[in-house]
Structures are given as structure tokens and as C-alpha cells.
NUDO-836809 format. One record per residue (C-alpha): residue number from 0; x, y, z. Coordinates in nm, 3 decimals. Last residue first. Example, Ala and Ser with C-alpha at 12.3 -4.5 7.8 and 13.67 -1.06 7.14 Angstrom:
nr,c1,c2,c3
1,1.367,-0.106,0.714 .
0,1.230,-0.450,0.780 .
//
This chain:
nr,c1,c2,c3
278,9.073,9.089,9.332 .
277,9.277,9.348,9.414 .
276,9.695,9.282,9.399 .
275,9.927,9.482,9.566 .
274,9.836,9.325,9.908 .
273,9.750,9.579,10.176 .
272,9.956,9.772,10.501 .
271,9.815,10.029,10.742 .
270,10.053,10.236,10.938 .
269,10.085,10.513,11.163 .
268,9.725,10.608,11.217 .
267,9.630,10.329,11.485 .
266,9.741,10.439,11.818 .
265,9.820,10.780,11.696 .
264,9.411,10.854,11.703 .
263,9.165,10.575,11.765 .
262,8.818,10.683,11.899 .
261,8.668,11.002,12.057 .
260,8.603,10.920,12.391 .
259,8.857,10.735,12.484 .
258,9.097,10.591,12.285 .
257,9.429,10.748,12.387 .
256,9.522,10.559,12.679 .
255,9.414,10.158,12.573 .
254,9.545,10.290,12.200 .
253,9.866,10.408,12.331 .
252,9.901,10.010,12.498 .
251,9.748,9.825,12.174 .
250,9.956,10.015,11.914 .
249,9.798,9.898,11.632 .
248,9.818,9.765,11.270 .
247,9.524,9.666,11.032 .
246,9.686,9.444,10.776 .
245,9.460,9.436,10.459 .
244,9.403,9.173,10.193 .
243,9.269,9.298,9.883 .
242,8.878,9.346,9.714 .
241,8.749,9.473,9.453 .
240,8.555,9.695,9.242 .
239,8.296,9.775,9.421 .
238,8.028,10.021,9.291 .
237,7.793,9.812,9.168 .
236,7.765,9.605,9.514 .
235,7.574,9.877,9.630 .
234,7.291,9.905,9.449 .
233,7.077,9.716,9.600 .
232,7.177,9.910,9.938 .
231,7.043,10.233,9.779 .
230,7.340,10.469,9.736 .
229,7.321,10.777,9.921 .
228,7.357,11.144,9.786 .
227,7.575,11.399,10.059 .
226,7.818,11.410,9.850 .
225,7.768,11.252,9.510 .
224,7.816,10.883,9.467 .
223,8.140,10.758,9.331 .
222,8.211,10.478,9.089 .
221,8.483,10.221,9.198 .
220,8.534,10.185,9.579 .
219,8.815,9.940,9.693 .
218,8.699,9.707,9.935 .
217,8.995,9.614,10.195 .
216,9.012,9.218,10.431 .
215,9.104,9.206,10.739 .
214,9.418,9.035,10.889 .
213,9.467,9.182,11.243 .
212,9.786,9.350,11.344 .
211,9.957,9.463,11.715 .
210,10.233,9.611,11.876 .
209,10.219,9.614,12.238 .
208,10.560,9.779,12.335 .
207,10.470,10.121,12.182 .
206,10.763,10.370,12.211 .
205,10.722,10.599,12.520 .
204,10.582,10.890,12.652 .
203,10.507,10.871,12.955 .
202,10.104,10.887,13.132 .
201,10.045,11.001,13.524 .
200,9.794,10.852,13.740 .
199,10.062,10.497,13.717 .
198,9.892,10.135,13.849 .
197,9.979,9.966,13.517 .
196,10.161,10.263,13.292 .
195,9.987,10.480,13.132 .
194,10.109,10.530,12.733 .
193,10.134,10.821,12.536 .
192,10.274,10.792,12.205 .
191,10.525,10.662,11.938 .
190,10.510,10.453,11.661 .
189,10.739,10.201,11.578 .
188,10.889,10.348,11.247 .
187,10.759,10.174,10.930 .
186,10.909,9.897,10.675 .
185,10.743,9.800,10.371 .
184,10.656,9.454,10.282 .
183,10.301,9.497,10.243 .
182,10.213,9.798,10.020 .
181,10.167,10.118,10.185 .
180,9.868,10.304,10.374 .
179,9.970,10.579,10.555 .
178,9.806,10.866,10.355 .
177,9.494,10.727,10.370 .
176,9.422,10.792,10.784 .
175,9.196,10.625,10.875 .
174,8.804,10.727,10.941 .
173,8.644,10.504,11.190 .
172,8.357,10.247,11.242 .
171,8.046,10.054,11.407 .
170,7.788,10.032,11.160 .
169,7.488,10.108,11.340 .
168,7.217,9.916,11.549 .
167,7.366,9.590,11.692 .
166,7.696,9.789,11.759 .
165,7.499,10.046,11.965 .
164,7.471,9.804,12.254 .
163,7.865,9.790,12.350 .
162,8.054,9.447,12.339 .
161,8.319,9.453,12.557 .
160,8.156,9.493,12.911 .
159,8.376,9.392,13.196 .
158,8.697,9.316,12.972 .
157,8.665,9.696,12.840 .
156,9.011,9.784,12.681 .
155,9.109,9.413,12.525 .
154,8.771,9.272,12.531 .
153,8.618,9.516,12.323 .
152,8.845,9.416,12.058 .
151,8.716,9.042,12.058 .
150,8.378,9.160,12.089 .
149,8.357,9.371,11.787 .
148,8.531,9.080,11.627 .
147,8.294,8.859,11.707 .
146,8.008,9.101,11.633 .
145,8.096,9.079,11.282 .
144,8.354,9.266,11.036 .
143,8.413,9.612,11.286 .
142,8.498,9.841,11.032 .
141,8.749,10.088,10.908 .
140,8.684,10.354,10.702 .
139,8.956,10.480,10.367 .
138,9.022,10.792,10.272 .
137,9.155,10.958,9.947 .
136,9.291,10.621,9.814 .
135,9.517,10.720,9.499 .
134,9.521,10.359,9.349 .
133,9.733,10.050,9.308 .
132,9.932,10.109,9.603 .
131,10.297,10.009,9.479 .
130,10.478,9.760,9.312 .
129,10.800,9.615,9.211 .
128,10.853,9.334,8.971 .
127,11.124,9.106,8.907 .
126,10.955,8.807,9.125 .
125,10.638,8.888,8.938 .
124,10.775,8.767,8.649 .
123,10.700,9.010,8.342 .
122,10.497,8.926,8.069 .
121,10.448,9.156,7.760 .
120,10.721,8.952,7.551 .
119,10.526,8.672,7.590 .
118,10.226,8.821,7.415 .
117,10.331,8.782,7.034 .
116,10.301,8.409,7.069 .
115,9.970,8.396,7.290 .
114,9.789,8.576,7.065 .
113,9.582,8.371,6.883 .
112,9.440,8.226,7.220 .
111,9.403,7.869,7.236 .
110,9.535,7.842,7.614 .
109,9.381,8.126,7.747 .
108,9.552,8.447,7.837 .
107,9.372,8.668,7.537 .
106,9.056,8.521,7.615 .
105,9.085,8.615,7.996 .
104,9.205,8.947,7.913 .
103,8.871,9.005,7.686 .
102,8.640,8.908,7.932 .
101,8.837,9.091,8.237 .
100,8.834,9.400,8.012 .
99,8.441,9.381,7.945 .
98,8.366,9.272,8.282 .
97,8.528,9.633,8.435 .
96,8.401,9.802,8.179 .
95,8.005,9.709,8.235 .
94,8.092,9.684,8.612 .
93,8.170,10.108,8.673 .
92,8.417,10.331,8.447 .
91,8.570,10.482,8.782 .
90,8.780,10.166,8.859 .
89,8.966,10.255,8.548 .
88,9.001,10.605,8.597 .
87,9.136,10.506,8.989 .
86,9.413,10.253,8.880 .
85,9.688,10.435,8.937 .
84,10.002,10.522,8.725 .
83,9.779,10.477,8.393 .
82,9.799,10.212,8.138 .
81,9.487,10.015,8.313 .
80,9.264,10.357,8.163 .
79,9.380,10.252,7.814 .
78,9.231,9.896,7.894 .
77,8.919,10.009,8.005 .
76,8.902,10.207,7.700 .
75,8.975,9.902,7.473 .
74,8.771,9.668,7.689 .
73,8.415,9.925,7.566 .
72,8.503,9.813,7.217 .
71,8.833,9.669,7.079 .
70,9.150,9.458,7.235 .
69,9.449,9.418,6.963 .
68,9.610,9.746,6.994 .
67,9.932,9.577,7.062 .
66,10.057,9.920,7.228 .
65,9.720,9.856,7.480 .
64,9.933,9.508,7.574 .
63,10.278,9.642,7.663 .
62,10.073,9.900,7.882 .
61,9.845,9.628,8.051 .
60,10.181,9.412,8.157 .
59,10.022,9.065,8.231 .
58,10.250,9.012,8.552 .
57,10.412,8.666,8.581 .
56,10.446,8.346,8.843 .
55,10.076,8.248,8.729 .
54,9.839,8.531,8.589 .
53,9.860,8.868,8.815 .
52,9.732,9.141,8.571 .
51,9.911,9.473,8.551 .
50,9.879,9.876,8.534 .
49,10.115,10.110,8.548 .
48,10.415,10.262,8.695 .
47,10.624,10.432,8.478 .
46,10.973,10.313,8.409 .
45,11.301,10.407,8.601 .
44,11.374,10.076,8.734 .
43,11.490,9.900,9.032 .
42,11.212,9.645,9.025 .
41,11.013,9.615,8.620 .
40,10.709,9.875,8.744 .
39,10.428,9.782,8.874 .
38,10.005,9.871,8.988 .
37,9.822,9.581,9.013 .
36,9.484,9.395,8.901 .
35,9.356,9.021,8.978 .
34,9.322,8.782,8.723 .
33,9.101,8.469,8.906 .
32,9.001,8.234,8.689 .
31,9.292,8.204,8.475 .
30,9.517,8.079,8.754 .
29,9.673,8.333,9.026 .
28,9.738,8.205,9.370 .
27,9.856,7.811,9.240 .
26,9.741,7.502,9.432 .
25,9.770,7.298,9.121 .
24,9.988,7.449,8.844 .
23,9.830,7.568,8.549 .
22,9.899,7.956,8.572 .
21,10.303,7.867,8.584 .
20,10.263,7.781,8.226 .
19,10.082,8.055,8.052 .
18,9.914,7.919,7.783 .
17,9.696,7.930,7.976 .
16,9.367,7.650,8.096 .
15,8.979,7.662,8.181 .
14,8.811,7.392,8.293 .
13,8.752,7.586,8.610 .
12,8.548,7.837,8.399 .
11,8.544,8.173,8.587 .
10,8.558,8.336,8.253 .
9,8.254,8.223,8.164 .
8,8.048,8.423,8.415 .
7,8.016,8.444,8.806 .
6,7.898,8.783,8.916 .
5,8.144,8.994,9.132 .
4,8.131,9.264,8.855 .
3,7.752,9.303,8.947 .
2,7.533,9.284,8.664 .
1,7.451,9.652,8.467 .
0,7.167,9.829,8.577 .
//
């Protein structure tokens, strides 16, 4: 089995520098050691969306890089998959292909790369790009991240019994609405639902007045497993393509009335926003 793509290797060498000047600035989000993936196009254009990699304040256009034909072997197959409008085909290739492309991209973007001169035209400023959700998401599951998270949320609705006993035995989660996932920065409608006012015995249909969000981590899964089959814990990391930042939005006043006995519904399905970059 291939080592997980998250294993540290030569691409993470803190001494590496890039021919892209903004990638070498202290405290930058996207040095050459990072190289996260996204799907983008030039803002306001009719171009097709395609894969890109962040380097400094720029996006390396993977469609343009593929057309140059400088990448070979397994990495070339992975690069070709990144020219599609989502990253699903690339994600499905698995850790060997992910790592091969990462090594090639790192070598291509290093300060001593012989390709630096011809690749300048393949850079697009991030400020001039527009992004979309980087993969087609067929479904997602929202988990409590820790006992502290479970207790804090439980205290909102059950202050006398915030942590239910099953938390210590099984993963506590619900399946979310994949169709309302958006890239951060987009607007969405304020949710409307049934709310039970304090002291009332009947709910009212009203716009949410207790809109909330939680900063979370999203996990993108690459290679699939067949329905009904299990992934051994020792092999689980090989299925993880990467991580993103995620805002989990909630209509807390709607949630307080509707969540029992089957869990979240309208209070949680109106919006989930994610960063465009998968690290």
C-alpha cells in the first residue's frame, strides 16, 4: 500500500524557494511547501473551469501546464485529470498519483526550475480568479469533532444534560445537504422555519433570528469503497485526499424546535460554505 499523501517528504523542505516572488514572503498562506488545489477560471470570463494550484498570490493554471507537455509518467496522468471542471477524477486516482503530481509541481515551481520562463504565462493572480466548489459532492456527513464540541452544542438545547451517553461509544453525526455547499463569499437567503417563542405552546413560521456558524474542517475523500464494504482503520488515511476550511451555518431558533427526535432539518440545510482550496 502506498504511504498516505499527507506523509512529509522533500516537497515540504522549509528551505525551498520559488521563482514566484510572492510565494517567498514571510507569513504567506501559499508558500511552495503548501500547494493546495482548487477549481477556477478568470473572473468574468466564459472560460471553462479547470484545476489550479495556489503559489503565493497566484494560481498556477493546470490546464495551461498540461498543454506544455513537460510533465511525464504517473504525474502526467494526474495532471490531465486536473484539466476537468471538477477534481473528482484526480481525487479518485489515489495517493500514488497525488504524490507524483505534487513532486512534479514542486520541482516545476522551485527557484532553480528550468521551466520558470515559459510558465510565467500560466500564472493567474488570485485576485483575478473566480472559484467554485472544487469537486462534485454527492453527500457529506457532519461529525462532532471532540467531546468539547459535543458538550458545547448540547448545552445550547439541553443545559441540564448536554452530553448524551452515546457520544462516548459511536461517532455522532448527521448527513448534510450537499446541494447547498458553496464557496465562501457567496450570499444566501436567511432561512425561514417554525420557531417556538418563549412561553408559547404553538410554533410560528418566521425568519431565523439566531443565525450561527461554526468554523470546522472539511475532509475530501478520494478513492471510493463499494457500497456495503468497510475500510480498515489502517487504510483510512489513504482515502483522504485533503482538507479545507468549512463554515457550518445553523438557524439555532429553528433547530431548537425541529431537531427532536430525528435531528437537524431546515435549520442546517440552507448553507455550508467552504474555502476553495483543498490542502
